[in-house]
Kinemage of the C-alpha trace (Angstrom):
@kinemage 1
@onewidth
@group {chain A} dominant
@subgroup {mainchain}
@vectorlist {calphas} color= white
{ca met a 1} P -15.136 -20.309 1.190
{ca pro a 2} L -18.343 -21.033 -1.413
{ca ser a 3} L -18.313 -18.853 -4.573
{ca arg a 4} L -20.362 -15.731 -4.688
{ca ile a 5} L -21.204 -16.502 -8.510
{ca pro a 6} L -24.001 -18.367 -8.655
{ca arg a 7} L -23.590 -21.859 -10.213
{ca gln a 8} L -25.055 -21.946 -13.616
{ca pro a 9} L -26.371 -24.581 -15.767
{ca glu a 10} L -24.176 -26.543 -18.070
{ca pro a 11} L -23.852 -24.918 -21.321
{ca glu a 12} L -25.002 -28.058 -23.325
{ca gln a 13} L -27.785 -28.230 -21.062
{ca ala a 14} L -28.713 -24.510 -20.534
{ca gly a 15} L -32.227 -23.769 -22.155
{ca arg a 16} L -32.193 -26.940 -24.163
{ca arg a 17} L -36.063 -27.174 -23.891
{ca thr a 18} L -36.491 -23.336 -24.508
{ca asp a 19} L -33.930 -22.634 -27.581
{ca asn a 20} L -35.698 -25.753 -29.054
{ca asp a 21} L -39.405 -24.945 -28.637
{ca ala a 22} L -41.292 -25.007 -31.893
{ca arg a 23} L -43.815 -22.289 -30.627
{ca leu a 24} L -41.247 -19.562 -30.689
{ca gly a 25} L -40.252 -17.748 -33.684
{ca ala a 26} L -36.507 -17.744 -34.884
{ca glu a 27} L -35.908 -14.401 -33.744
{ca leu a 28} L -37.445 -15.302 -30.403
{ca ala a 29} L -34.986 -17.828 -29.939
{ca ala a 30} L -32.058 -15.835 -30.624
{ca val a 31} L -33.522 -13.248 -28.157
{ca ile a 32} L -34.127 -15.910 -25.360
{ca ser a 33} L -30.310 -17.196 -25.753
{ca gly a 34} L -28.826 -13.674 -25.716
{ca ala a 35} L -30.724 -13.155 -22.807
{ca arg a 36} L -29.112 -16.297 -21.164
{ca arg a 37} L -25.769 -14.755 -22.079
{ca arg a 38} L -26.552 -11.480 -20.551
{ca ala a 39} L -27.349 -13.084 -17.314
{ca val a 40} L -24.624 -15.392 -17.138
{ca arg a 41} L -22.209 -12.522 -17.795
{ca asp a 42} L -23.995 -10.758 -15.093
{ca ala a 43} L -23.721 -13.432 -12.977
{ca asp a 44} L -27.323 -13.866 -12.167
{ca arg a 45} L -28.840 -16.861 -11.036
{ca gln a 46} L -31.902 -16.830 -13.449
{ca val a 47} L -33.262 -14.888 -16.787
{ca asp a 48} L -35.331 -12.135 -15.640
{ca ser a 49} L -37.488 -10.084 -16.984
{ca ala a 50} L -35.090 -7.118 -17.620
{ca his a 51} L -32.785 -9.898 -19.286
{ca leu a 52} L -35.394 -10.251 -21.754
{ca leu a 53} L -35.918 -6.786 -22.155
{ca his a 54} L -32.783 -5.827 -23.079
{ca ser a 55} L -32.185 -8.819 -25.476
{ca leu a 56} L -35.365 -7.612 -27.206
{ca leu a 57} L -34.379 -4.346 -27.778
{ca glu a 58} L -31.001 -5.544 -29.331
{ca tyr a 59} L -32.365 -8.442 -31.088
{ca asp a 60} L -36.059 -7.084 -32.541
{ca ala a 61} L -36.593 -4.216 -34.914
{ca glu a 62} L -40.213 -4.684 -34.640
{ca val a 63} L -40.117 -4.247 -30.469
{ca arg a 64} L -38.047 -1.146 -30.931
{ca asp a 65} L -40.361 0.597 -33.176
{ca val a 66} L -43.112 0.133 -30.434
{ca phe a 67} L -40.844 2.387 -28.567
{ca gly a 68} L -40.526 4.933 -31.234
{ca asp a 69} L -37.897 7.217 -31.352
{ca ala a 70} L -33.852 6.146 -31.235
{ca pro a 71} L -33.685 8.890 -28.165
{ca arg a 72} L -36.375 6.664 -25.892
{ca val a 73} L -34.843 3.351 -27.059
{ca ala a 74} L -30.988 4.721 -26.483
{ca arg a 75} L -32.400 6.130 -23.036
{ca leu a 76} L -33.896 2.817 -21.763
{ca leu a 77} L -30.710 0.916 -23.231
{ca gly a 78} L -28.724 3.083 -21.012
{ca tyr a 79} L -30.909 2.164 -17.911
{ca leu a 80} L -30.747 -1.596 -18.851
{ca val a 81} L -26.823 -1.441 -19.532
{ca gln a 82} L -26.927 0.317 -15.779
{ca arg a 83} L -28.233 -2.788 -14.469
{ca ser a 84} L -25.319 -4.539 -13.358
{ca ile a 85} L -23.501 -1.561 -12.103
{ca gly a 86} L -26.108 0.403 -10.754
{ca tyr a 87} L -29.785 -0.503 -9.186
{ca gly a 88} L -29.825 -3.857 -10.223
{ca leu a 89} L -27.584 -4.993 -8.019
{ca arg a 90} L -29.919 -5.295 -5.355
{ca trp a 91} L -31.673 -7.810 -7.688
{ca gln a 92} L -28.707 -10.066 -7.342
{ca gly a 93} L -29.589 -13.107 -5.091
{ca ser a 94} L -33.056 -12.604 -5.203
{ca val a 95} L -35.774 -14.486 -7.450
{ca glu a 96} L -38.360 -12.370 -9.681
{ca asp a 97} L -41.825 -13.655 -9.306
{ca ser a 98} L -45.185 -12.488 -10.276
{ca ala a 99} L -48.761 -12.462 -8.836
{ca ala a 100} L -50.229 -11.488 -12.416
{ca leu a 101} L -48.806 -14.266 -14.699
{ca pro a 102} L -49.678 -17.983 -14.210
{ca val a 103} L -47.411 -20.014 -12.018
{ca val a 104} L -44.755 -22.040 -14.050
{ca thr a 105} L -42.665 -24.520 -12.445
{ca asp a 106} L -40.837 -25.963 -15.211
{ca thr a 107} L -38.735 -22.439 -15.551
{ca asp a 108} L -35.335 -23.933 -17.500
{ca gly a 109} L -33.313 -21.259 -16.062
{ca leu a 110} L -35.842 -18.695 -15.909
{ca ser a 111} L -37.073 -16.395 -13.521
{ca pro a 112} L -40.869 -17.550 -12.501
{ca leu a 113} L -42.057 -14.268 -13.916
{ca ala a 114} L -40.083 -14.358 -17.052
{ca ala a 115} L -40.998 -18.374 -17.873
{ca gly a 116} L -44.945 -17.191 -16.713
{ca ala a 117} L -44.323 -14.418 -19.773
{ca leu a 118} L -42.690 -16.764 -22.106
{ca glu a 119} L -45.733 -18.917 -21.626
{ca his a 120} L -48.212 -15.895 -22.014
{ca ala a 121} L -46.011 -14.965 -25.217
{ca cys a 122} L -46.756 -18.621 -26.675
{ca ala a 123} L -50.668 -18.260 -25.777
{ca arg a 124} L -50.894 -15.132 -27.200
{ca ala a 125} L -49.147 -15.943 -30.593
{ca ala a 126} L -51.026 -19.517 -30.774
{ca arg a 127} L -54.210 -17.462 -30.817
{ca arg a 128} L -52.989 -16.132 -34.083
{ca gly a 129} L -51.829 -19.451 -35.278
{ca glu a 130} L -48.266 -18.345 -35.728
{ca pro a 131} L -45.227 -19.033 -33.515
{ca ala a 132} L -44.349 -16.315 -30.677
{ca ala a 133} L -42.467 -13.399 -31.795
{ca gly a 134} L -40.696 -10.451 -29.938
{ca val a 135} L -43.625 -8.463 -29.576
{ca asp a 136} L -45.838 -11.300 -27.961
{ca leu a 137} L -43.208 -11.237 -25.486
{ca leu a 138} L -42.668 -7.458 -24.919
{ca ala a 139} L -46.610 -7.594 -24.160
{ca ala a 140} L -46.293 -10.318 -21.753
{ca leu a 141} L -43.427 -8.403 -19.855
{ca val a 142} L -45.039 -5.391 -19.280
{ca val a 143} L -48.619 -6.548 -18.082
{ca asp a 144} L -47.095 -7.268 -14.707
{ca ala a 145} L -46.147 -4.489 -12.776
{ca arg a 146} L -43.831 -6.316 -10.410
{ca ala a 147} L -41.616 -7.087 -13.554
{ca arg a 148} L -37.940 -5.607 -13.487
{ca ala a 149} L -38.565 -5.044 -17.077
{ca val a 150} L -41.451 -2.824 -15.906
{ca glu a 151} L -39.516 -1.069 -13.482
{ca val a 152} L -36.468 -0.355 -15.750
{ca leu a 153} L -39.550 1.038 -17.934
{ca ala a 154} L -40.206 3.243 -15.127
{ca arg a 155} L -37.002 4.457 -14.461
{ca ala a 156} L -36.852 5.662 -18.474
{ca gly a 157} L -39.941 7.542 -18.137
{ca ile a 158} L -41.800 4.682 -19.855
{ca asp a 159} L -45.122 3.913 -19.158
{ca ala a 160} L -45.594 0.009 -19.480
{ca gly a 161} L -49.782 0.424 -20.134
{ca glu a 162} L -48.309 2.717 -22.953
{ca val a 163} L -46.265 0.280 -24.477
{ca tyr a 164} L -48.868 -2.276 -24.121
{ca ser a 165} L -51.787 -0.223 -25.848
{ca arg a 166} L -49.118 0.398 -28.435
{ca ile a 167} L -48.768 -3.579 -29.101
{ca asp a 168} L -52.912 -3.876 -28.975
{ca ser a 169} L -52.944 -0.999 -31.563
{ca arg a 170} L -50.504 -2.803 -34.040
{ca pro a 171} L -52.156 -4.759 -36.888
{ca gly a 172} L -52.872 -8.181 -36.241
{ca ser a 173} L -53.066 -7.973 -32.624
{ca phe a 174} L -55.825 -9.365 -30.374
{ca ala a 175} L -56.975 -5.986 -28.134
{ca gly a 176} L -57.304 -6.892 -24.727
{ca asp a 177} L -55.673 -9.812 -24.866
{ca ser a 178} L -54.349 -9.343 -21.080
{ca gly a 179} L -54.242 -12.909 -19.986
{ca cys a 180} L -53.813 -16.254 -20.644
């Protein structure tokens, strides 16, 4: 009988291209590594946008600041934790895909939507002449209504459009930067 747990990439090869990507800041590389560990622990086939959102909240204080007060962040983390025991179980065995972000064919263990969001984040940061940061990835995650991260935000009572507006209103952000 085949295993019900999807085959994961070999640890030394998983994320090699993404984790060593010079376009990523050190903090964002740590976020992606954390999301990979969470996906393996949850027995998910790929890192999806909800894994990335969870990892962003854990590792990046600037991302937490975008969401505002501590109770709001705690509520959001609560929904993300429930993913592996509740509503997120229906995501297992399916691939997160997007219509809003460009298609990325070399996903390196990321869902197509998550890979597209990472590319979007890198392009957004490149326009500033900087490595991609957590808020760049957060901005890329919330622009696609099909993202699992957006579904989690909605369950926590947080509007993805409001999150994007908060990011765009930050100093150094490119207003209206919704696409690559």
